[in-house]
N, C-alpha and C positions, 0 to 999 in steps of 0.2 A: 265303539263309541266314537262319534264324529267330533272333530276338533272345532273350536270356535272359528267362525269365518273371519279372515283377516280383513281389516279395514282397507279401503281403496287408497292407492298412492295418490298424493296431490298432483294436480295438473301441472306438470313441469313446464309446459309451453307458457301457461299463464304466468307462472312464477318468473321465467326468464324474460317474458315480455314486460312485466312490471319492473323487473330489475333494470332492463334497458331503458325504460322511460325515466326512471330515477336517475340513471347515469346521464342521460341527455339533458335533464333539467339541471343537473349539477354543473355540467359543462357550460350550458347556456348562461347560468349565473356567474361563472368564472369569466366568461367572455364579455358579458354585458359591461361590467365595470369593476374596478378594484375597491371602490368605496363601498361602505357598509350601507345596508338598507335603512338603518336608524339614523343616518346622516340627514339633517334637515335640508341640505342642499342636494340630496340624491333624488333624481327624477329619471325614471327609466323610459325606454322607447314606448310610445303609446301602443296599446294592444290593438289587434285587429278590430274592425268595425263589428258591431253586434249584428245579429240576424234581423231581417226586416220584420219578422213576426214578433220579436222581442221588444219589450217596452224599455225606455230609458230608466236608469236607476234613479230613485228619489233622493235628492240632496238631504232632505230631512226624513228621518225614519217615520214610518206609518204610525207608530205608537205615540210619537210626539204630536203629530197632526191630529190624531183622534182625541188626545188630551186637550189640545187647544180648542178644538171644535166643541167639546163638552163644557169647557170653561166659558166660551162665548155664549153658548146656549143657556147656561145657568145664569150668567150676568144679564142676559136679555129677559129671562123669566123673572128674576128678582127686580129688575128696574126696566119696565118696558119702554119708558120715555127717558132718554139720558143724553147729556151733552158730551160729545166726544172731545176729549181733552188733548190727546197726543196727535201731533202732525206726522205724517201726511194724511192719516186716516180721516181727519176732521176737515179736510179741504185746504188746509194752510200749508205754506212752504216750511221746510225745515231750514232755519236760518243759516246754520253752519254748512249746509250742503249747496247753497246757491253759488258760492264761490267755486266749489269743487265742480259744479255742473258747467260753469264757464270755462274752467281749465280743461275739462274733458272735451268740450266743444272745440276749443282752440287746438288742443293736441290732436284731435282727429283731422282737422284741416291741415295742420302741419304734416301729419303722417301721410296723408294722400299726396300732398305736394312733394314731399320728400321721395316717396316711392316712384312717382311719375318721373322725377329727375334721375333717380338711380337706374330705372329701367332703360333709360336712354344710353346707358353705358354697359350695365351688366345684362347679359342675355337671359331670357326666361322662356322655357318651353312648357306647353300644356298639351295634354292629350285631346284629341278630337272627339272621343267617344266617352270619356269619364272625367272626373274631376282631379286627376293626378297632375301634379306640377313638379317641374324640375328646374333648378338654377343652374345653367351652364349653356355652352354653345351647342351641345348635342344632348338629346334625351337619354335617360339611362336604359339599360337592357333588362331590367327586373320585370318579370312577367306578373304584374298585378292588376291588369286592366279588367274591369268589370262592366264595361259598356256593352252596347248591342253587338252580337256576333263576335264576342271576344274569344269564344272557343275555336272559331275557324282561324283566328290569328295566334293561337296558343297563348292567349292572354298578353300579347305584346301591345304596347302602346303606339299610337300614330301621332307623332309630335307636330306641333305648329307653334308659331310665336304667340306668347301670352301678354297680358296687360295687367294693370293695377287690379282689376276685379278678380284676377286668378290668384294674386298674392294674398288678399285678405277679403273675407266675405262678410258683408253686413246684411243680415236678413231684414226684411221690411215688415212693418206692422201698420195698423190703422191708427191715424191720428185721432185723439180724444180731445174734444173741446172742453169737456168737463169730466175729469177722471173719477170724480166722486158722485156727482148727480146722475150721470148717465154713463156708467163705466162699460157698457156692453154695446157692441155694434150688431145690429140685426142682419139677417140674411138679405133683406131687401135694400139695405144701405150700403152694400158692398161696392157698388159702382159710384156712390155719391161721395163717400168719405175717402179722402186721399190716403195713400200709403206711403210712408217714409221710412228711412232706416230706423231700426228699433233703438240704436244708441242715440240717435238724434232726438227721438221721442222721449227717451229717458232724460235727456238734458233739458228739454222743454218742460216736462212735468216737474223737474227739480228746480226750475227757476230761470232758464234761458228763454227769453222772449224773441220770437222771429215774426216779422210782420206777415210773412206768407202763411204761417200756421198759427193763428190766434188761439189762445186758451184762456180759460176763465180763472181769474185770480180773486180769492176771497180775503176779506179782512176780519170775519167772524167765523168761529167754528160751526159746523153743522150739528144737527140732532139725529139720533137714531131712535125710531119708533117701531118696535117689533121687527128689528132688523132692516127696516127701510130707512134710507137717508132722506131727510127733510131739511130743506134750506129755507130759512125764514129771512134771508138776506135779500135785499132788492138787487136787481141787476146792475152790476157795476160798469161804468163806462170804461172804455179802453184807452182813456187818455194816459194813464200811468204806464202803459206798455212800453213807451219810449224810454223809460228810466233804465231798464235792463236790456235794451235792445242791443243785438250783436252786430249792428250795421257798422259800428265804428271800431270793431275788433281789428287790431293789427296783427298780422301773421309774421312771426319772427323770420320765417324763411322767405317771404315775399319781398321784404325790404332790405335784404342783405345782398351782397355781391356774389353769392354762391350761384345763383341762376345764370349769371353772365359767364362765370368760370365754367360751369357745366357745359355750356355751348362750345367752349374752346375744346373740352374733352370730346364732345361729339365730332367736331370737325377733325381733330387729330386722331381719334379713336385709340384705344389702349394698345391696339396692335402696332400702331405707327408711332407710339411714344418714344421709341428708340431713336427715331430720326431727329428728335428735338434735343437740345442741350440738356445737361444733367439738371440744371437749375430749374428750367421750365417743366421738366418731367417730374421732379420732386414736388414742385408747387401744384401740379395738377393731381398728383396722388394725394397730397395733403388735403387739397380741396374736397376730393371725393371721400376721403376718410372722415373729415369734419361733417360733411353732409350725412354720412351713414350714421355717425354718432348722434347727431341731432335727431335723425329719424328714429333711431333706436330709443332715445330718451322720450320722444313724442309717443311711441308705442307703449312704453312702460307707464307713462303719465296717464294715458287714456285707460289702460287696463286697471291700474290701481284706483283711479277715480271712479270708474264705473263699478268696481267691486264695492267701494264705499257707499255709493248711492244705492246699489241694490240691496244693501243691508236695511234700508228704510223704505225704499220704493219697490212695490211688488212687480215682478216680471214673470209672466207665464209662458210656458212653451208646451207644445204637443208632445205626448209621450211616445209618438210613433213617427212623426214627420218633423220637419225643420221649421214649422210655423211658430212665430213668437208674437206676443201681445204684452205691451207694457201697460200695466194698470192692475187694479185689485182683482179683476176677473178677466177671463178670456172672452173673445167675441163668439158670436152665434152663427157665423158664416159657415155653411155646409160646404167646405172645400177640401176636407181631408181625404186623400186617396191612398193612405197607407193601410197596413194590415188591420182587419177587423173594422173597417170604416162602415161596413154595411150594417153592423149591429148598433152603430152610433148614428146611423142616418147621415153620415158624412160630417158629423160634428167632431171637433178635435177632443182629444183626451188630455185636458189641461193639468199641468202640474208645475211645480216650482222650477224656474230656469236657473241656469248657471251662467258663468261668464262665457264659456264656450258656446252656449246657445245664443248669446247676444253678439259675440264677435267670433266668427269662424276662424281658427288659427291656420287651418289647412297645412298639415305637417308634410314636409319633404324630406328626401334623403339628403344627408350631408355629404359634400365632397370636399376633399382637401384642396384640389385645384380644379378650377372650371375648365382649364385648357387641356387637361389630361384626357385619357380615353374614358368612355362611358363605364358606369358601374356594371359589374358582372352579376348575372342572376345566381350563379352558383356560390357567390360570396356575400349574399345579402345579409346573412346573420352577423357579419363583421361590421356592417354600415350602421350608422346612427341616424337619427332624425331630429328635426327642429321645425318650429313654425316657419312658414315661408318668409315672413318679415325678418326673423332673426337670421336665417340663412342668407337672405339677400344683403342685409347690412354687414354680416361677417365677411362675405366675399368682397364687399366694397371697402373693407378695411377697418371696420369697427371691431373692438375687442369682444371676445366670446363672453357673454354673461355667465356668472357662476352657476345659477340655477339650471342652465342648459348644457354645462359641460359634460355631465354624465350621460345625458340623453343623446348628445352628439357623439358619444364614444371616442372622445379625443385621446383617451388613455389606451386605445386599441390600435395596433398597427395592422391594417388589412393586408392579407397576402396578395401577391402579384397573380396575374391570370395564368402564368405557367405553373403556379403552385397549387392549383385547384385540386389536382389529383392527391396532393400530399395532405391536405387538411380536410377534405370533404369525407 
């Protein structure tokens, strides 16, 4: 009589492979930071970019979006003609956000001016073939280039001097004269309607008036008839646009003596600061530190204000590319060249935008000293990251913000180059 067949032994290779992955994940968690994940100030290094064929994650879950659409459909069916009460959907401004819009506008101007002054002293490198940026006298050696023919260079970057546009990215969108009456731009209007930075368009729709980009301001709410917006108000003259005009805004950095002192830093250069007396050297460093602190404050003021405005004013982004449109709906211009655009006939796949879609932070590797040797590719898991604005201001003397300390991995001591074989 034959015995029962013995069951197969589990795949030991698969078992050991899974065990090795768990050990690696545990070691990476230990290296990343000593703080707990539940810490509200904890923020890890941003994950690698998504694949080109993948769609951006939805900020609001699909169940919530479907529920809102059903509620709007039921309200439209119960009352076909109704007066919209809540701004800004009814065409009126949100009174408490007008001041915030002016603050964001001024903070953006101060930020750009401060970055231009800092880049005259702090060196910035950018890759010639991709969007990688590095703060320092020499570019890093981490092989992360994704530009054309990067395989022939073993994913090495080709560095050159960068500018303000490499530190922070402001995507552009179409300017809307009437965000409620005609919220969509047609394909035939793509060359007629101007394109401006999306954060500037957000400030204009929230209450900032700029003579170069006029917009319609209403005094009475609009009606919704079967989902269509109907405006029974006569055309308002633009005489009141000078009331909130930004022509008289005073930039705090423009009318200070920081600009003149920065010229002294340019002439002397930080490398030759040692030739000056200690008092002058300390004064120049203090001036640079004050400028970096003001620039960092402008950055946080702009980001905080923009988030507050985006809670009321809708901003859309494409789920596959970087296109952004400020308004209740996205435009109809067939200019999307991302994945699956053939099935959409070139139209964008619009969804709710986040602050990173409105203002590109452009994360860079953090270095402890810009005058030291470049970062090593074999030790990249020990290095932290931060937005280029934060890294530039920190290298200029500003204190490290608490919410970026874990991301920059300040609690990790990276090994030296001669210790690669010991830790790898």
